[in-house]
N, C-alpha and C positions, 0 to 999 in steps of 0.2 A: 858681898856681891856674888851672885850666881850667874853662870854663863851658859847660854843655850844656842843651838844653831842647827843648820841643815847640812847634811854631809852626803857624799857619794863614795861608793866603793864598787868599781867596775860598773855594772848596770843597776846597782841597787842604790836607792835613795832613802834616807831616813833622817830622823831628828834625834838629838841627844843633848846631854849636858856635858860640857867640857870641864873636867877637873884635873888641874895640872896639865899634863900632856896626853891625857886619855879621854876618850868620849864614852860615856855611859849611855847606851842605846835605849831609847824610849819606844814603847809599843805603839804610840800615836803622837801626833804633833803636840808639843809642850803646852800650847794654849788650850788644849782640850783635856789636860790632866797629866800629872807627872807619874806615869806608870812605867817602870823600867823592866826590861826583859832579862836582865842579868848579864848581858853581853857588854864587854869593855874592849874597845878598839884603840890602839895607839893613833894619835892625831896624825903623825907623819905618813901613815898608810892611807889616809883619806883625802879626798878632794873637798874643799870647802864649797858648799852650795849656797844658794839663796836661803837665808835663815827664816823666811816667812812665806806663807802662801795665802795672801789676803783675798777674801771675797770682794772686799772694797779697798781701793788704794786712794786715799783722800789727801789732798794737798792744801796747805794754807799759804796764802800770799800776803805780802806787805805786813810782815810781823816784826820787822826791825825798823826803827825810825830812819836810820842812815840809808837803808836800802830803799825806803819810800822816796827819800830825797834823790838818790842817784838815778832812780827810775822815773823821776819827775811825775810822781803820782801824789795823790792826797789821801790822808787817812779816811777810812770808810765809817769808822765808829763801831764796827763789828768785824769779826774775823771774815776774811775772804776765803771761801773754800770752793774747790772743784775736784773732779775725778781725774785720775790718771789710769791708764790701762795696766792691769796687773802683768800683762805680757811685756811691759817695759822693764821689769825687774832684771837686775844683773848682779851676779855674785862678786864678792871680793876676788880680785885677780882677773876678772873678765874684761873684755874689750868694749869700750864705748864706740859705737859705729855711727859716724856722722851721716845722717840721711841725705842732706843736701849740702855739699861742700861749699857752694857759693853763698849759703846763708850764714849769718852770724849765729853760732850755737854756743851758748854760755854754760859754764859750771855754776852750781849753787849747792853749797854744803848745808845740810839741815840735820836737826835732831828728829828721829823717828819714834813714834809711839806705837807699841803693839798692844791692841786691845786684848784683855783677858777674860772679860765677862760681858754678857749682853747689857747694853746700855740704851735706855730710851727715856728721854726727859729727866736725866739725872741732874742733880744740883752741883754747883761748883764744889761745895763742901764734901760731896761724896764721889766726885768724879774719879779720883785716883783709885778708888776701890775697884774700878773697872779696867785698870791698866795692868797688863802683865809685866811689861818691861820696855826697854828703850834700845835703840840702835842708831848707827850712823848711816846717813843716806845722802844722796845727791839728786837734785832735780835738774837734769839736763834740759835746756830750753832753746828751741829754735825761735829766735827773736823776730826774724822776718815774718814767719807765719803768725806769731803772736800779735804782731802789730797789724798785719793785713787782715786777719780774721776776727780780731777784737775778742777773742776768747782764748782759753788756756789749754784745753784738754788735748787737742790734736798735736800742738807744737811741743808738748811735753810727754807724749805717749808713744813715740817711736820705740821699736825694740831697742833695748840696752840703755834707755834714757833714764832709768832709775837704779843706779847702783846702790846696794844696801849691804850692810854687814861690817866686818865679817860675822859678828855674832849679835845676840840679843842679851841684855843684861837686866837682872832684877835686883831688888834690894839696894837700889842706888838713888841718891838725891840729885836730881838734874836741874835744880833751881838756879845754880850758878856754876856752870862748868865752862871752861874755855872751848871754843869751837873754831877750828882753823881749816883752811884748805891751801895746799901747796900745789903749784903747777911747775913741774920739772924742778922741784926742790925750792922754789921761790914762794914765800908766803903771799897769797893773794887775798884771802879772807881771814880776819882775826877779830873775834868778838867773844862775848860771854852769853850764855843762855839767859842770864838774868836781864839782858837787854830786850828780850822778847816783849812785845806790847801785850800780848795775851799769853798767859801761862798755860802749861799743859792742862791743868784742871779746867781752866776757862775754855780752852779749845774743845776738850772732850765734852764738856757740858753743852756748849753751843752746838756742836755737831749733832749731839744726841737729840736736840730739839726738833731737827728736821729729818734725821735718819735714825734707823735702828742700828747701832753698832754691834757687831758680832765678834766673838773670839777669833783672833787671827787677823782682823782688819788692821791695816797699817795707815797711820796718819803722819804726814810730814808737816813740820811746824813752821816753815818759812826759813829764809836765808838772810844772813846779815849782808852788809855792803861789801863791795869789792868784787862783785861778779864780773866775769870776763870771758872772752871766747876761747874755745878749745880748738886744737889743730891736730892734724894727723901726726902721729909720733909722740904726742904729749904723754907724760906720766902724771896722773892726778892722784893726790893723797888727801883724804879728809880725815880729820881726827876730832874726837870729843873727849875731854878730860884725859884720863890715863888709859882709856880703852885702846886696844890694838887698832891701828889705822886701817881705813878702807882705801885700798889701792887699786887703781884701774888704769889701763892704757887706752889710747885713742887711735882709731883708724877710720878710714872711709868705708861706708857700707858698700857691699858688693853691687847694690843697685845704683850707686852714685854715678851720675853722668849718663844713665840710660834713658 
């Protein structure tokens, strides 16, 4: 397994490969090619940043049968996809800011796919050739807006509503990994990626029929059952397999109540 991420040092932002406790700095984002500049920086000196900068942030819904049941929905027969705003991305250690404190705002742990090569009308059999790697993500969702507006983009696109990271992993098999979410230390979601209705390959192939996927695009693959509301002061931890956990705190947005 290889590990990549986004990092900050003072006012400088860059991408690199994490090897042990040191970051080998890349000359450009990893999804555009692995070219190193020779600089190596100890990880403790750096701030972990969002590990991706997608042109498109695509979400998949209703991809676990138990979640379909708890949301009282019915299977569609094809993947359900929509767009989230890339400005909703939040790094590991960042604070999820609840936009409307009187609304029910839920956590959703998800496996994320980072596209590594342009994909248009690709087959399921060749879809994984267009994947660079994988990450842990959350799809924070304002249920009041989702129900009242009958669509998903706005209710899931507020700033900070897509925590992702800490890193992106390559050379991993994600077909059957445990996926969990803990809220204040208590397990709320617990499943395996093998329970997804549509696999990574099927999702990439399906999305590429309608869209041209480009390197760096991020696709969220849906959440298992157990979703629930977040509250000010919560500590949220999402984990997939043995990857480092994605940890975020929760607060009220500064605009709340205005």
